[in-house]
C-alpha positions in Angstrom: 0.0 -0.1 -0.1 2.8 2.5 1.0 4.4 1.7 -2.5 1.2 2.5 -4.4 0.8 5.6 -2.6 4.5 6.7 -3.4 3.9 5.7 -6.8 0.8 8.0 -7.2 2.5 11.1 -5.8 6.1 10.6 -7.3 5.1 8.9 -10.7 7.9 6.5 -10.1 7.1 4.4 -13.2 6.5 7.2 -15.3 10.0 8.4 -14.6 11.5 4.9 -14.9 12.7 4.7 -11.3 11.5 2.8 -8.1 11.4 3.7 -4.4 15.0 1.9 -3.7 16.8 3.7 -6.1 15.2 7.0 -5.1 16.1 6.4 -1.5 19.4 5.6 -2.6 20.0 8.5 -4.6 18.6 10.7 -1.8 21.3 9.3 0.8 24.0 9.6 -1.9 22.9 13.4 -2.3 22.8 13.6 1.5 26.2 12.3 2.1 27.8 14.8 -0.6 26.1 17.6 1.1 25.9 17.0 4.7 29.1 19.1 5.3 26.7 22.2 5.2 25.2 21.3 8.6 28.6 21.8 10.3 30.2 24.5 7.9 27.1 26.9 7.7 27.0 27.3 11.4 30.5 27.6 11.7 30.8 30.5 8.9 27.8 32.2 10.4 29.0 32.3 14.0 31.6 34.4 13.3 29.1 37.1 13.2 28.0 36.1 17.0 25.3 34.0 15.9 24.7 31.3 18.1 26.4 28.0 16.6 23.8 25.8 17.9 20.8 27.6 16.9 22.3 28.1 13.3 23.0 24.4 13.4 19.3 23.7 13.9 18.0 26.4 11.4 20.3 25.0 8.8 18.8 21.4 9.3 15.2 22.6 9.5 15.5 25.2 6.4 17.1 22.5 4.4 14.5 19.8 5.2 11.6 22.3 4.3 13.0 23.2 1.2 13.3 19.7 0.2 10.0 18.7 1.2 8.4 21.4 -0.9 10.7 20.7 -3.7 9.7 16.9 -3.3 5.9 17.1 -3.1 5.2 20.1 -4.8 7.5 20.1 -7.7 8.5 16.5 -7.8 12.2 17.0 -8.8 15.4 15.5 -7.3 16.9 18.5 -6.3 17.9 19.1 -2.6 18.1 22.4 -1.1 20.2 24.0 1.8 21.9 27.4 2.9 24.2 28.2 0.1 28.1 28.2 0.4 29.2 31.7 -0.7 25.8 33.1 0.2 26.8 32.7 3.8 30.4 33.8 3.1 29.1 37.1 1.7 26.8 37.3 4.6 29.4 37.0 7.1 32.6 38.5 5.7 30.9 41.3 3.5 27.8 42.4 4.9 28.4 41.9 8.7 32.0 42.2 8.9 32.9 44.5 6.0 30.0 46.7 6.8 29.6 46.6 10.2 25.9 45.8 9.9 24.3 43.7 12.6 23.4 39.9 11.8 19.8 40.5 12.6 19.6 43.4 9.9 21.4 40.9 7.6 18.7 38.4 8.0 16.2 40.9 7.4 18.1 41.5 4.0 17.8 37.6 3.0 14.4 37.7 4.2 13.4 40.4 1.9 15.7 38.9 -1.0 13.4 35.9 -0.4 10.3 37.7 -0.7 11.4 39.2 -4.0 12.2 35.9 -5.2 8.5 34.7 -4.4 7.0 37.7 -6.4 9.2 37.1 -9.4 8.2 33.5 -9.3 4.5 34.5 -9.0 4.6 36.8 -11.9 6.5 34.5 -14.0 9.5 36.8 -14.4 12.3 33.9 -13.2 10.5 31.4 -15.4 10.7 33.7 -18.5 14.5 34.1 -17.6 15.3 30.1 -17.6 13.2 29.7 -20.6 15.1 32.4 -22.4 18.3 31.2 -21.7 19.8 30.0 -25.3 20.3 26.3 -25.6 24.4 26.9 -26.0 24.4 28.7 -22.5 22.1 26.0 -20.9 24.5 23.3 -22.0 27.5 25.4 -20.9 26.1 26.1 -17.6 25.8 22.1 -16.9 29.1 21.7 -18.1 30.6 24.6 -16.1 29.1 23.4 -12.9 30.8 20.0 -13.6 34.2 21.8 -13.7 33.1 23.9 -10.6 32.3 20.6 -8.7 35.7 19.2 -10.0 37.5 22.0 -8.5 35.5 21.7 -5.1 36.4 18.0 -5.0 40.2 18.6 -5.8 40.5 21.3 -3.3 38.4 20.0 -0.5 40.2 16.7 -0.7 43.7 18.2 -0.8 44.5 16.8 -4.1 45.4 20.4 -5.2 46.6 23.0 -3.3 47.1 26.9 -3.4 50.5 28.1 -4.7 51.7 31.7 -4.9 53.5 31.3 -8.1 50.6 29.4 -10.3 47.5 30.0 -7.9 47.1 26.1 -7.5 49.4 22.9 -8.0 49.2 19.2 -7.6 49.6 18.2 -3.8 52.4 15.5 -2.9 51.3 11.9 -2.4 53.4 12.0 0.9 54.3 14.2 4.0 57.3 14.7 5.7 57.2 14.2 9.4 60.3 14.2 11.7 62.3 13.7 8.6 60.5 10.5 7.5 58.5 10.6 4.3 55.0 9.1 5.1 51.9 8.7 2.8 49.5 11.5 2.4 46.4 9.4 3.2 43.5 12.1 2.6 44.9 12.6 -1.0 45.6 9.0 -1.6 42.2 7.9 0.0 40.5 10.6 -2.4 42.0 9.2 -5.5 41.4 5.8 -4.5 37.6 6.6 -3.8 37.4 8.1 -7.4 38.9 5.0 -9.0 36.8 2.8 -6.9 33.7 4.9 -8.0 34.3 4.5 -11.5 35.2 0.9 -11.4 32.1 -0.2 -9.5 29.9 2.1 -11.8 31.5 0.8 -15.0 30.7 -2.8 -13.8 27.1 -1.5 -13.0 27.4 -2.3 -9.3 24.3 -0.4 -7.7 25.1 2.3 -4.9 28.6 2.6 -6.3 28.9 6.1 -4.9 27.7 5.2 -1.5 29.7 2.2 -1.4 32.9 4.1 -2.1 32.0 6.9 0.3 31.4 4.5 3.3 34.3 2.2 2.6 36.7 5.3 2.1 35.2 6.5 5.7 35.9 3.2 7.3 39.6 3.4 6.0 39.6 6.8 7.7 38.6 5.7 11.0 41.1 2.7 10.8 43.6 5.2 10.2 42.6 7.6 12.9 41.6 10.2 10.2 37.9 10.7 11.5 36.3 9.4 14.6 32.8 8.5 15.6 31.8 11.0 18.7 29.1 8.9 19.8 26.0 8.7 17.8 23.0 10.8 19.6 23.1 14.0 20.8 20.5 16.6 22.2 19.3 19.3 19.8 20.2 22.9 20.5 17.7 25.5 21.0 16.5 27.6 18.1 15.6 30.5 20.3 18.7 32.7 19.7 18.2 33.2 16.0 14.7 32.4 15.5 12.5 35.6 14.2 15.4 37.8 15.2 15.1 39.9 12.1 15.7 43.9 12.3 14.3 45.8 9.7 15.7 49.2 11.0 17.8 50.7 8.5 17.5 48.1 6.0 16.2 50.3 3.4 19.2 52.6 3.1 21.4 53.1 0.2 24.0 50.5 1.3 21.7 47.9 2.3 19.4 48.2 -1.0 22.6 47.2 -2.6 23.1 44.3 -0.2 19.6 42.7 -1.1 20.4 43.4 -4.7 23.4 41.1 -4.5 21.7 38.7 -2.3 18.8 38.6 -5.0 21.1 38.6 -8.1 23.7 35.8 -6.7 21.0 33.5 -5.6 19.0 34.0 -8.8 21.9 32.7 -10.8 23.3 30.2 -8.4 19.8 28.5 -8.3 19.0 29.0 -12.0 22.5 27.4 -13.0 22.1 24.5 -10.6 18.4 23.8 -11.6 19.2 23.8 -15.2 22.4 21.8 -14.8 20.9 19.0 -12.6 17.9 19.0 -14.4 19.6 18.4 -17.5 21.8 15.6 -16.4 18.6 13.8 -14.9 17.1 14.2 -18.5 14.2 16.4 -17.2 14.2 19.1 -19.7 11.7 19.0 -22.5 12.2 19.0 -26.3 12.6 22.7 -26.1 15.1 22.8 -23.4 12.4 24.0 -20.9 12.1 22.9 -17.4 8.5 21.4 -16.7 6.5 22.6 -13.6 9.2 25.3 -13.4 6.8 27.7 -11.4 6.5 25.3 -8.6 10.6 24.5 -8.7 11.2 28.3 -8.2 8.3 28.5 -5.4 10.1 25.8 -3.6 13.3 27.4 -3.4 12.4 31.2 -2.6 9.8 30.0 0.1 13.2 27.9 1.4 15.0 31.4 1.6 12.1 33.2 3.5 11.8 30.2 5.8 15.6 30.1 6.6 15.7 33.8 7.1 12.9 33.5 9.8 14.6 30.5 11.4 18.2 32.0 11.4 20.5 31.5 8.6 21.4 32.8 5.2 20.1 32.1 1.9 19.0 28.6 1.0 19.3 27.4 -2.3 19.3 24.3 -4.8 22.6 22.2 -4.1 24.7 21.5 -7.1 25.5 18.3 -5.1 22.2 17.1 -6.0 23.7 15.9 -9.3 25.4 12.9 -7.3 21.9 11.8 -6.6 20.7 12.2 -10.0 23.8 10.0 -11.3 22.8 7.2 -8.7 19.3 6.9 -10.4 17.2 9.9 -8.5 14.5 11.0 -10.9 11.6 12.2 -8.6 10.7 14.3 -5.6 11.2 11.2 -3.6 14.9 11.6 -3.8 14.6 15.4 -2.3 12.1 14.1 0.3 14.8 11.4 1.4 17.4 14.2 1.8 14.9 16.2 3.8 14.3 13.4 6.3 18.1 12.6 6.7 18.5 16.3 7.3 16.0 16.4 10.2 17.6 13.3 11.6 21.1 15.2 11.6 19.3 17.1 14.6 19.8 14.2 16.6 22.7 12.5 14.8 24.9 14.9 14.1 28.0 13.0 15.3 27.4 10.7 12.4 27.4 13.6 9.8 30.5 14.9 11.5 32.4 11.4 10.7 32.3 11.5 7.1 35.4 13.3 6.1 35.9 15.7 2.9 38.0 13.3 0.8 35.4 10.5 1.3 32.7 12.6 -0.4 34.9 14.7 -3.0 35.1 11.4 -5.3 31.6 11.5 -5.8 31.7 15.3 -6.6 34.8 14.5 -9.2 32.9 11.8 -10.9 29.6 13.9 -11.2 31.9 16.6 -12.8 32.9 14.0 -15.3 29.3 13.1 -16.0 28.3 17.0 -16.2 31.0 18.0 -18.7 29.3 15.7 -21.4 26.8 18.5 -22.0 29.5 20.5 -23.8 29.3 17.8 -26.7 25.9 19.6 -27.4 27.1 23.1 -28.0 27.4 24.1 -31.6 31.4 24.6 -31.5 31.2 25.5 -35.3 29.3 28.7 -34.6 31.9 31.0 -32.7 29.0 33.3 -31.8 27.5 30.4 -29.8 31.0 28.6 -28.9 32.8 31.6 -27.3 30.0 32.7 -24.8 29.7 28.9 -23.8 33.4 28.6 -23.4 33.2 31.7 -21.3 30.4 30.3 -18.9 32.2 27.2 -18.8 35.8 28.3 -17.8 34.1 31.3 -15.8 32.7 29.0 -13.2 35.7 27.3 -11.7 38.2 30.0 -12.4 36.0 32.8 -10.4 35.0 30.1 -8.0 31.3 31.1 -8.5 28.4 29.6 -10.4 26.8 33.0 -10.3 29.7 34.8 -11.8 30.3 32.3 -14.5 26.7 32.6 -15.8 27.1 36.4 -15.7 30.0 36.3 -17.8 28.1 34.0 -20.2 25.1 36.4 -20.5 27.5 39.3 -20.9 29.7 37.8 -23.6 26.5 36.3 -25.3 25.0 39.7 -25.8 28.3 41.5 -26.6 29.4 39.0 -29.1 26.4 38.6 -30.9 26.1 42.4 -31.1 29.6 42.8 -32.5 28.7 40.0 -35.3 25.8 42.0 -36.1 23.5 39.4 -35.0 21.7 41.1 -32.3 18.2 39.9 -33.4 19.4 36.3 -32.1 19.5 37.8 -28.5 16.5 37.2 -26.4 15.3 40.5 -24.8 15.6 38.9 -21.5 19.3 38.1 -22.0 19.8 41.7 -22.9 18.2 42.8 -19.6 20.1 40.4 -17.5 23.3 41.3 -19.2 23.2 45.0 -18.4 22.1 44.2 -14.9 25.2 42.2 -14.5 27.3 44.7 -15.9 25.9 47.4 -13.8 26.3 45.2 -10.8 29.9 44.6 -11.4 30.5 48.3 -12.3 28.8 49.9 -9.2 29.2 47.1 -6.5 32.5 45.1 -7.7 32.8 41.4 -8.4 
């Protein structure tokens, strides 16, 4: 009976999937993004916000976003407070401008309300559907490279270099004059090779198997530890409903609201298009079915997160790992939401999975998503050049939003210079001008 109810709600057969695959996909997505329940409160607590309260707000806002996305839109896309936006909240707004975190939360709330209005009047839907196919495919491929960079950097395979920005890390470390294996790097590479091999032989759950095996190896080598299983749920009171609207609509704070809105708009748009394409959910015209419901889900999550006490909630690019594991419906997102709520009591288990164990999954998804580049018309330079700028822009600026911005600007500029301005949809012109204004007046 339960299976028939899930079939009716999520249309599993129609999407060529089943309950087991969807739950497995949700677990895979969760394992690749559960770091946020630790990282987000760590970043926001720098502003003076209570770590425990932000931890709870992170879990609950992510769960609510996933539930709305799953039940209303029926998409396998998980949501949680966004990386980059939390850093902007902390270091640019609160620390950089001297604004209280209460006012910053109010700015996030207002940006979320604007999102809802844009979704209601189909402005965001018009934007997503107006994207040229070459930019849509470039966004998916660019996210693949962006994921690869996150994976390689997070696992320690590549490290910072003053001379070359990045360089390959050593497979060994020198301790007390003795050369010893650099286990995090070795385990990350081993996990990737394992994942590819298992998937090649069509082993179900290749990603989860690899992540868990690397985690067990890490624990055996003392690189991670299990600090118990259950912990008490912290109080949400210190951050819940603590928004301060006094002084919010001054010139500088209006600019902050604009940045929150603009960056989240293109982060979420890029992620939705990229992950949906990877899942085969775009229609024959390259449009996203039920788009209004999808956009309503992520805009509602922003408002809810601000009320609870966290920065902007956004669709997570790590959802691509669940899609690669077979996730095709909202049951995948619902699974992630349930696991996010479980983190409230089982946070020690989430902490036990090290970054180098989940990095191989992101790297492998990067391989999968880069395939989209083959669908770009590389013979038409007015399509190929903006697509390349978009793809390269994401990893090299370390921002999905900035990569998309460069893509819009270059698409409009190149078409104009080549006498093909009629090929540019009006919405693309509008967005390109908005991004140019943002870069000129507010900086990158």
